Structures are given as structure tokens and as C-alpha cells.
C-alpha positions in Angstrom: 166.1 252.0 260.0 162.4 252.6 260.3 162.5 254.8 257.2 163.6 251.9 255.0 160.7 250.0 255.5 158.2 252.7 254.5 156.6 252.3 251.1 156.7 256.1 250.6 158.6 258.6 252.9 155.9 260.7 254.7 158.3 263.4 256.0 157.3 266.9 255.2 158.9 268.6 252.3 161.0 265.7 251.5 158.0 263.3 251.1 156.2 266.1 248.8 159.6 266.4 246.7 159.8 262.6 246.4 156.2 262.3 245.3 156.9 264.7 242.5 160.1 263.1 241.6 158.1 259.7 241.6 155.7 261.2 239.1 158.8 262.1 236.8 160.2 258.5 237.2 156.8 256.7 236.6 156.4 258.9 233.5 159.8 257.6 232.2 158.7 254.0 232.6 155.3 254.7 230.9 157.4 255.9 227.8 158.3 252.1 227.5 161.6 252.4 229.2 161.2 249.4 231.5 164.9 249.0 232.6 165.8 250.3 235.8 169.4 251.1 234.9 168.4 253.1 231.7 165.5 254.7 233.4 167.7 256.0 236.4 170.2 257.6 233.8 167.3 259.5 232.2 165.9 260.5 235.5 169.0 261.9 236.8 169.6 263.9 233.5 166.1 265.5 234.0 166.6 266.2 237.7 169.9 267.9 236.9 168.4 270.1 234.1 165.8 271.1 236.7 168.3 271.9 239.3 170.8 274.0 236.6 169.3 277.4 237.5 170.0 276.9 241.3 173.4 275.6 240.5 174.1 278.6 238.3 172.7 281.0 241.1 174.9 279.3 243.6 178.1 279.5 241.5 177.4 283.0 240.6 177.3 283.9 244.2 180.8 282.4 244.7 182.2 284.3 241.6 181.1 287.5 243.3 182.6 286.5 246.5 185.9 287.1 244.7 185.2 290.7 244.7 184.0 291.1 248.0 186.4 288.8 249.7 189.1 291.5 250.4 186.5 293.9 252.2 185.1 290.9 254.2 188.7 289.7 255.0 189.7 293.3 256.2 186.5 293.5 258.5 187.4 290.1 260.1 191.0 291.1 260.9 189.5 294.4 262.3 187.6 292.6 264.9 189.9 289.6 265.3 190.5 288.7 268.9 187.4 290.8 270.1 184.9 288.5 271.7 182.4 291.2 273.3 179.1 291.4 272.2 179.3 295.0 270.9 182.3 294.1 268.6 180.4 291.1 267.4 177.3 293.3 266.5 179.5 295.8 264.8 181.1 293.2 262.9 177.9 291.7 261.8 176.6 295.0 260.7 179.8 296.1 258.7 179.8 292.5 256.8 176.1 292.9 256.2 176.9 296.5 254.7 179.4 295.0 252.2 177.0 292.4 250.9 174.4 295.0 250.6 176.7 297.1 248.6 177.2 294.4 246.0 173.5 293.8 246.1 173.6 290.3 247.5 173.1 288.7 251.0 174.9 286.6 253.4 172.6 283.5 252.5 172.7 284.4 248.7 175.1 281.3 248.2 173.9 279.1 250.6 169.9 279.3 249.9 170.2 277.5 246.5 172.2 274.7 248.5 169.5 274.5 251.0 166.8 274.2 248.4 168.9 271.5 246.6 169.3 269.4 249.8 165.7 268.1 250.2 165.8 267.4 246.4 168.8 265.1 246.9 167.5 263.3 249.9 164.1 262.6 248.2 166.0 261.5 245.1 167.8 258.7 247.3 164.2 257.7 248.6 162.8 257.2 245.1 165.8 255.4 243.9 166.0 253.0 246.7 162.3 252.2 246.6 161.1 252.3 243.1 158.3 250.1 243.3 156.6 252.6 245.7 156.7 255.2 243.0 156.5 253.5 239.8 153.2 251.6 239.0 154.6 249.1 236.6 157.3 248.0 238.8 154.9 247.5 241.7 152.5 245.4 239.7 155.3 242.9 239.0 155.9 242.4 242.8 152.3 242.7 243.8 151.7 239.6 241.6 154.1 237.8 244.0 152.9 239.6 247.2 149.4 238.6 246.9 149.8 234.8 246.9 152.3 235.1 249.7 150.0 237.1 251.9 147.6 234.2 251.4 149.5 231.6 253.0 149.0 231.0 256.6 151.9 232.0 258.9 153.6 233.9 256.0 155.0 236.5 258.4 157.2 234.1 260.2 158.6 232.6 257.1 159.8 236.1 255.8 161.5 236.9 258.9 164.6 235.3 258.0 164.8 237.2 254.9 163.9 240.6 256.5 166.7 239.9 259.2 169.2 239.5 256.3 168.4 243.1 255.1 168.6 244.5 258.7 164.8 245.4 258.7 163.2 245.8 262.1 160.8 242.8 261.7 159.0 243.4 264.9 158.3 247.0 263.9 157.1 246.3 260.5 153.5 245.3 259.5 153.9 242.8 256.7 150.2 242.6 256.6 150.6 245.7 254.5 151.2 244.7 250.9 153.4 248.0 250.2 155.9 247.0 252.9 156.0 243.3 251.9 156.9 244.5 248.3 159.7 246.9 249.8 161.2 243.7 251.2 160.8 241.6 247.8 162.3 244.3 246.0 165.7 243.9 247.6 165.9 240.2 246.8 168.7 239.1 244.7 168.5 235.9 242.4 169.6 233.5 245.1 167.0 235.0 247.5 164.3 234.1 245.2 165.4 230.5 245.1 165.4 230.3 248.9 162.1 232.1 249.1 160.2 229.6 246.9 161.8 226.9 248.9 160.8 228.2 252.0 157.0 228.4 251.3 157.1 225.3 249.2 153.8 226.3 247.6 153.0 225.7 243.9 151.1 228.9 243.8 154.0 231.0 245.0 156.5 229.0 242.9 154.2 229.8 239.7 154.1 233.3 240.6 157.7 233.8 241.2 158.5 231.7 237.9 155.9 234.0 235.8 157.2 237.3 237.2 161.0 236.6 237.7 161.9 237.0 234.3 160.6 240.5 233.9 162.2 241.3 237.6 165.4 240.1 236.1 165.3 242.1 232.8 164.4 245.4 234.7 167.5 244.9 237.1 169.7 243.7 234.3 172.2 246.4 233.1 175.0 245.3 230.7 175.3 242.0 232.5 175.0 243.6 236.2 172.4 242.6 238.4 171.1 246.2 240.1 169.4 244.5 242.7 172.6 243.2 244.5 175.7 245.1 245.8 178.8 244.6 243.9 180.7 243.3 246.9 180.8 239.5 247.3 184.2 239.2 248.8 187.7 240.0 247.5 187.0 238.2 244.3 186.6 240.8 241.5 183.5 240.7 239.4 181.8 243.0 236.6 179.7 244.9 239.1 183.2 246.4 240.6 183.2 248.9 237.7 180.2 250.6 239.3 182.1 251.5 242.5 185.1 252.3 240.7 183.5 254.6 238.2 181.3 256.3 240.9 184.7 257.4 242.5 186.3 258.4 239.5 183.4 260.4 238.2 182.9 261.8 241.7 186.6 263.1 241.7 186.4 264.7 238.4 183.3 266.3 239.3 184.7 268.1 242.6 187.9 269.0 240.8 186.0 271.0 238.2 183.8 272.3 241.0 186.9 273.4 243.0 188.7 275.0 240.1 185.7 277.2 239.6 186.4 278.5 243.2 188.6 281.7 243.1 191.7 281.6 245.0 190.9 284.7 246.8 188.2 282.9 248.9 190.6 280.5 250.2 193.2 281.0 252.9 195.7 278.2 252.9 197.2 279.2 256.3 193.7 278.9 258.0 192.6 275.4 258.5 189.1 276.5 259.7 188.6 278.4 256.5 185.4 277.2 254.9 186.9 276.9 251.5 189.6 274.6 252.9 187.1 272.6 254.7 185.2 272.2 251.5 188.3 271.0 249.8 189.1 268.5 252.3 185.5 267.1 251.9 185.9 266.9 248.2 188.8 264.7 248.5 187.0 262.6 250.9 183.7 262.2 248.9 185.3 260.1 246.1 186.4 257.5 248.5 183.0 257.5 250.3 181.2 256.9 247.0 183.4 254.2 246.4 182.7 252.5 249.8 178.9 253.1 249.4 178.5 251.8 246.0 180.2 248.4 247.0 177.7 247.9 249.8 174.6 249.4 248.3 172.6 247.9 245.5 174.4 248.6 242.3 171.1 250.7 241.1 172.2 253.4 243.9 175.8 253.2 242.0 174.1 253.8 238.6 172.5 256.9 240.2 175.8 258.1 241.4 177.7 257.6 238.2 175.1 259.2 236.1 174.6 262.0 238.6 178.5 262.9 238.7 178.7 262.5 234.9 175.7 264.9 234.2 177.4 267.4 236.7 180.6 267.2 234.8 179.1 268.1 231.5 176.9 270.8 233.5 180.0 272.2 235.2 182.1 272.4 232.0 179.3 274.5 230.6 178.9 276.6 233.7 182.5 277.3 234.1 182.7 278.5 230.3 179.7 280.8 231.1 181.2 282.1 234.4 184.5 282.9 232.6 182.7 285.3 230.3 180.2 286.6 232.7 180.6 290.4 233.3 180.8 291.0 237.0 179.8 294.7 236.7 176.5 293.7 235.1 176.0 291.1 237.7 176.3 293.5 240.6 174.1 295.8 238.8 171.5 293.3 238.4 171.8 292.1 241.9 171.5 295.7 243.1 168.2 296.2 241.1 166.6 293.1 242.7 167.8 294.2 246.3 166.4 297.8 245.5 163.0 296.3 244.4 162.9 294.6 247.8 163.8 297.7 249.6 161.1 299.6 247.8 158.6 297.3 249.1 159.7 297.9 252.5 159.4 301.8 251.7 163.1 302.0 251.9 165.3 304.3 249.6 167.4 302.5 246.8 171.0 302.0 247.0 173.2 303.4 244.4 176.1 301.6 242.9 179.5 302.2 244.3 181.9 303.5 241.6 184.9 301.8 243.4 182.9 298.4 243.4 182.7 298.6 239.7 186.1 299.5 239.0 187.3 296.5 241.5 184.8 294.3 239.5 186.2 295.1 236.3 189.6 294.1 237.3 188.7 290.9 239.0 189.3 288.5 235.8 192.8 290.4 235.2 193.6 289.4 239.0 192.6 285.9 238.2 194.9 285.7 235.2 197.9 287.4 237.0 197.3 284.7 239.9 197.5 282.0 237.4 200.4 283.3 235.5 202.4 283.8 239.1 201.5 280.2 239.9 203.0 279.0 236.7 206.2 281.1 237.0 206.6 279.9 240.6 206.3 276.3 239.4 209.0 276.8 236.7 211.5 278.6 239.5 211.0 275.6 241.6 211.7 273.2 238.7 214.9 275.2 237.7 216.0 275.3 241.5 215.8 271.5 241.6 217.7 271.1 238.5 220.4 273.3 239.7 220.5 271.4 243.2 220.5 268.0 241.4 223.3 269.0 239.1 225.5 270.4 241.9 225.0 267.4 244.0 226.1 265.2 240.9 229.4 267.3 240.4 230.2 267.6 244.2 229.4 264.0 245.1 233.1 263.0 245.4 234.5 266.0 247.0 233.6 268.4 249.9 231.3 270.9 248.7 233.0 274.4 248.0 236.5 273.0 248.2 239.1 273.4 245.3 238.8 269.6 244.6 235.1 269.9 244.2 235.4 272.8 241.7 238.0 270.9 239.8 235.9 267.9 239.9 232.9 269.8 238.5 235.0 271.1 235.7 236.3 267.5 234.8 233.1 266.0 235.1 231.5 268.7 233.0 234.3 268.2 230.3 233.5 264.5 230.4 229.8 265.0 230.0 230.4 267.2 226.9 232.9 264.9 225.7 230.3 261.8 225.9 227.7 263.6 224.0 230.1 264.6 221.3 231.1 260.9 221.1 227.4 259.8 221.1 226.7 262.5 218.3 229.7 261.2 216.2 228.7 257.7 216.5 225.1 258.4 215.4 226.5 260.4 212.2 228.5 257.3 211.3 
């Protein structure tokens, strides 16, 4: 909880990234966009554009895994059940050789994700504490914080409000204006009324009355107060649309992402398979987003919605690109980069395996075949169901397989045909 009370996060890497992101958000406000909701949307779009190259890199690696997977799977099966250190070393060496053959590495798909993690963590910090990073927003709250800090015993009076937001009052130095502003930024309209009543100061009341309209304007987004959480009990309100949209957009985003994963990467019979674990996580994430967007300030929900929407548009474009990508050229490009690194180490270059290229040429054909097989299997299952339902209908009054059942089937079939003819005749009349 201590982190929530800081004006700016000072954690290495995340803090540095947050500072950069704060500069971008501050620039958006300086352009004249003084509404937090619209600023968050524009901010999210910019960040997704910045992260696009890393996203493409990560998904290219996933695409390449479709070609590599049979070889990697064969190595895993070869050493399955062997727990000795020598077998483990050989397995790692053979797996590494496969990755090297394709001009990639075992961390190739993970590295972009690792780079994105501090960016995402920093994003939440910036969105959660906008006054710490946006000068124009900070000034508004500073106008209120200054007269408050001039009141004798003001720390005791704000304890009630800090407790409401579950901030560790005893651990936060509210003599620091920045930390007091962090608290004021969390206030909803009802809190401001209680706040002025608690102090009963003309100076503070005047400061609140002067700056509150601007605070309300900044936090108002199509009639929704972004400073408050949507959950106010079981009575529906307009703000409920935010967690609902957050869940729907998150679900659609994960579906598009999972559809881009080649079936070859997934083993349905293995619950410990990474792809299956990711699939389970993708099913849970939309529900989690709904829950968090109900209990967090609505501004966080706006970020989730805009971020998921941006990913949807981005993923549609990436999927189109990946469907057209030449795997052979991707392997050649990766191998060129790998050989450049080998040259720096004084190692001989690796040549392209002809079998690898031949396998890569037919990867898309394999994907199309798998899709057609899936459709055919679905059609067969549907036909089988129709036959089963029909048989059960005709045999429901007699023992299946008996002469009575067969006679009954013929009679009901004739009845069915007769009814169809009668219906057609009446329609013609």
C-alpha cells in the first residue's frame, strides 16, 4: 500500500519508464485536452503505437514456433521420463540447436513480453496518479492543498479521508504537498462536501468552490465521474457500462490473440502445456477486468477499454500481416541476424537447412488443411446427431431393432411425408 501514497514511483526501471510516459501524458494536456477520459484514450493509442514493433516481433516468434514445434516435441519425447543431469543437458543442447537452426533463440518470444512488462506497470502508475505527472492537473489540486496545509491540526482532520481510501496514515507524511494532492485526487463529489464541512474554513471552502468545477469537468466523461468507482451497490447506474465494456473488449482481444496461435503449438491432452495455460488465463482475464473495473476509479476502466480496443484494431492488422508473411524469408532474416552475432564472437556462420525451408513453405498449407479437417469433423458430428435424433424419434414407441420398430419407422416416415404434402397442398390453395 505504501506505493499508492507516493507522488511518483521511484522504483528503478518502472519509475524511469513512468517518467517518460508522464511526459507524453503531460504533453497531451498541454495540447488543450483537459478531460482525463479523452486524454487517457489518446495516451493509450500513442503507447500502443510505440509498442507495436515489439508486439509484431513477439507474434512473429509465435508464428515461427509452428515450424519448429514438431522438432522440439520430438526432443521432448526423446528425453521424456529421464531426470538425470546428463539427459537434461543433452535435451537443452539439442533444443538450443533447433532454435539456432531457425535463426532464433529460446528467449526470442519472451523478450518482447519482458520489455513490455515495465511499460504496463508504469502505465498503471501514471494513470492512477495523474496529478504527479501532469502539471495542469496538479495545479488545480495545489490550489486546494495550500490553504489546507495552512490550517492548524489539518493532518488529524484528513485522517478520516485517508482511512476511507485505505492509505496507511501513520506511514505517510502529509506535510508533503504532493502526498496530500495524491489523497485529494481520490475524492469523489461527496468527499468534497464532507471535506469542507470538516475544516469549516472560509478560505478552504472558497478554494474548493473555485477549483471544484474544473475538477468535475476534468473527471466527467459522458456523464460518468471518472474519480469514483462504478460499484455503488446492486442498483445499476450509467458507470456500469465501463466494467461491462472492459470485459467485452478484453474477451474479444484475447480471442483474436489466441486465434493467431497455431494449433501445432498446443497439446490438448497436456494440461501443463504453456499454450493451454495461456488459454485458461485468457478466459479468466475478461472476468477479472470486470471485477477490477467495478472497484477501481472509472478512469482505470477507461484505460482498460481503450487499451483493449486499440489491441483489437492492432491485432486485426497484425493477423492480416502474419497470414501473408513469408516464413522462408523470416527464417533467412533471423539467420542473417544470428550470423552477424556469431561473426562478432569469431564463430563461423550457419547455413540455411534446405529441409527447414521446405518445411516452412508448407506451413500455411498445413494450417489450411487443419482448418478444413476441423470443419469436416464438425459437419460429421452434426450429421451424426441428426441421424441419432431421427432414429430416436422413429423408435420411441417400440424396442429398437425389433420388427415393430422397423414397421413403426416406416409408418412414421410415411406420415411425415404425407403431412408435408398436405401442407404444400394447402399453401397452393
